[in-house]
C-alpha positions as semicolon CSV with decimal commas, in nm:
position;residue;x (nm);y (nm);z (nm)
1;M;14,669;7,915;11,995
2;Y;14,461;7,712;12,229
3;L;14,557;7,413;12,440
4;S;14,236;7,248;12,554
5;A;14,195;6,972;12,871
6;R;13,968;6,682;12,855
7;K;13,836;6,428;13,068
8;H;13,602;6,161;13,050
9;I;13,299;6,192;13,311
10;N;13,157;5,868;13,369
11;K;12,731;5,884;13,473
12;I;12,839;5,648;13,721
13;E;13,090;5,602;13,997
14;W;13,085;5,279;13,964
15;D;13,331;5,211;14,295
16;K;13,065;5,297;14,459
17;L;12,885;4,990;14,387
18;D;12,981;4,657;14,412
19;R;12,793;4,267;14,421
20;D;12,759;4,301;14,814
21;S;12,655;4,650;14,835
22;D;12,281;4,783;14,914
23;T;12,394;5,127;14,742
24;R;12,126;5,141;14,448
25;Y;12,252;5,214;14,084
26;S;12,084;5,581;14,106
27;E;12,272;5,687;14,451
28;A;12,628;5,556;14,233
29;T;12,532;5,845;13,988
30;A;12,829;6,095;13,978
31;S;12,730;6,385;14,135
32;Q;12,598;6,712;13,938
33;W;12,556;6,497;13,636
34;T;12,214;6,593;13,525
35;D;12,375;6,960;13,547
36;V;12,698;6,889;13,341
37;V;12,453;6,671;13,038
38;N;12,223;6,979;13,040
39;A;12,505;7,186;13,034
40;A;12,641;7,017;12,696
41;G;12,312;7,110;12,546
42;V;12,239;6,739;12,432
43;A;11,862;6,686;12,697
44;T;11,687;6,766;12,362
45;L;11,883;6,504;12,128
46;V;11,899;6,215;12,291
47;D;11,744;6,038;12,604
48;V;11,986;6,172;12,901
49;E;11,915;5,830;13,058
50;S;12,116;5,659;12,785
51;I;12,411;5,891;12,793
52;Y;12,691;5,661;13,039
53;G;12,959;5,897;12,959
54;V;13,080;6,285;12,908
55;D;13,388;6,416;12,758
56;V;13,462;6,777;12,953
57;S;13,711;7,030;12,713
58;V;13,827;7,335;12,903
59;N;14,103;7,602;12,698
60;V;14,386;7,551;12,942
61;A;14,635;7,727;12,771
62;Y;14,626;8,044;12,484
63;W;14,913;8,208;12,306
64;R;14,869;8,511;12,056
65;K;15,106;8,570;11,741
66;S;15,352;8,313;11,968
67;N;15,518;8,168;11,646
68;Q;15,823;7,968;11,827
69;I;15,542;7,795;12,029
70;H;15,341;7,739;11,728
71;N;15,676;7,605;11,527
72;W;15,722;7,389;11,847
73;F;15,398;7,256;11,778
74;V;15,428;7,192;11,449
75;I;15,772;7,006;11,458
76;N;15,694;6,819;11,781
77;V;15,323;6,731;11,757
78;Q;15,136;6,794;11,401
79;R;15,440;6,622;11,212
80;G;15,532;6,887;11,011
81;E;15,134;6,982;10,897
82;D;15,037;7,309;10,952
83;D;14,674;7,300;10,866
84;C;14,531;7,419;11,143
85;G;14,383;7,105;11,280
86;E;14,331;6,962;11,599
87;Y;14,614;6,753;11,774
88;Y;14,684;6,558;12,050
89;V;14,962;6,637;12,317
90;S;15,122;6,372;12,495
91;H;15,164;6,480;12,865
92;N;15,504;6,418;12,822
93;K;15,501;6,642;12,475
94;I;15,416;6,888;12,728
95;K;15,660;6,805;12,987
96;E;15,932;6,884;12,705
97;L;15,791;7,186;12,592
98;V;15,825;7,315;12,925
99;N;16,153;7,162;12,950
100;T;16,270;7,400;12,603
101;C;16,133;7,679;12,734
102;T;16,346;7,675;13,029
103;L;16,649;7,563;12,907
104;A;16,618;7,829;12,638
105;I;16,578;8,126;12,925
106;T;16,813;7,967;13,130
107;N;17,094;7,959;12,851
108;K;16,946;8,259;12,633
109;D;16,936;8,036;12,317
110;P;16,645;8,115;12,072
111;N;16,770;7,815;11,844
112;L;16,606;7,571;12,063
113;L;16,259;7,742;11,978
114;P;16,350;7,930;11,655
115;P;16,029;8,173;11,515
116;R;15,814;8,081;11,229
117;E;15,769;8,327;10,962
118;G;15,426;8,274;10,766
119;F;15,112;8,490;10,748
120;F;14,934;8,613;11,093
121;F;15,263;8,508;11,246
122;G;15,375;8,810;11,418
123;N;15,681;8,919;11,456
124;T;15,979;8,679;11,445
125;D;16,262;8,929;11,617
126;I;16,417;8,766;11,924
127;D;16,307;9,032;12,151
128;E;16,176;9,118;12,499
129;W;15,782;8,953;12,343
130;Y;15,989;8,622;12,254
131;W;16,124;8,585;12,613
132;K;15,796;8,687;12,754
133;D;15,626;8,399;12,500
134;L;15,828;8,123;12,707
135;M;15,776;8,248;13,014
136;D;15,385;8,241;12,943
137;T;15,421;7,902;12,837
138;I;15,581;7,774;13,119
139;N;15,354;8,001;13,356
140;Q;15,034;7,859;13,162
141;L;15,196;7,460;13,144
142;Q;15,376;7,401;13,434
143;P;15,060;7,403;13,676
144;L;14,880;7,131;13,501
145;I;15,203;6,938;13,493
146;D;15,187;7,006;13,904
147;R;14,800;6,913;13,897
148;P;14,784;6,562;14,062
149;D;14,505;6,454;13,816
150;F;14,741;6,547;13,498
151;E;14,764;6,208;13,372
152;N;14,396;6,131;13,363
153;L;14,392;6,446;13,156
154;S;14,397;6,433;12,768
155;F;14,564;6,717;12,524
156;Y;14,463;6,914;12,234
157;Y;14,656;7,161;12,076
158;Q;14,525;7,370;11,767
159;S;14,617;7,708;11,592
160;S;14,373;7,924;11,413
161;W;14,481;8,171;11,155
């Protein structure tokens, strides 16, 4: 189970260019632009000069057999579809999951995040591992929420069974 963060990077830092500026187009190219494009491995597929933006994706959270967390995503993000697809997760949903985990831990209420039975879903007992998964979720997601650029990132959840 993965949560990835994506950010779009423009080739040109447009705020460096304006009509009254002597800044040349090449001087407004984002730093390390060529390195990012080369790392993506697309330089041999297209003319690098014709690429004006890239999306960078990083896995920022990982769960293994945390069926209560997966169940939350299925119900609250995937509209009940449990198909190992990739789903957009809004900023509010990430905050909601952290709040739900915090509330469940505080009140010792597993009904807020019920386990989900199924193939490869792991244990459904409410035991120390259940509560550890909730703390791990908070510890992975809260730093994302606290980032100054949190609102500039797009998040996607995907499970793999």
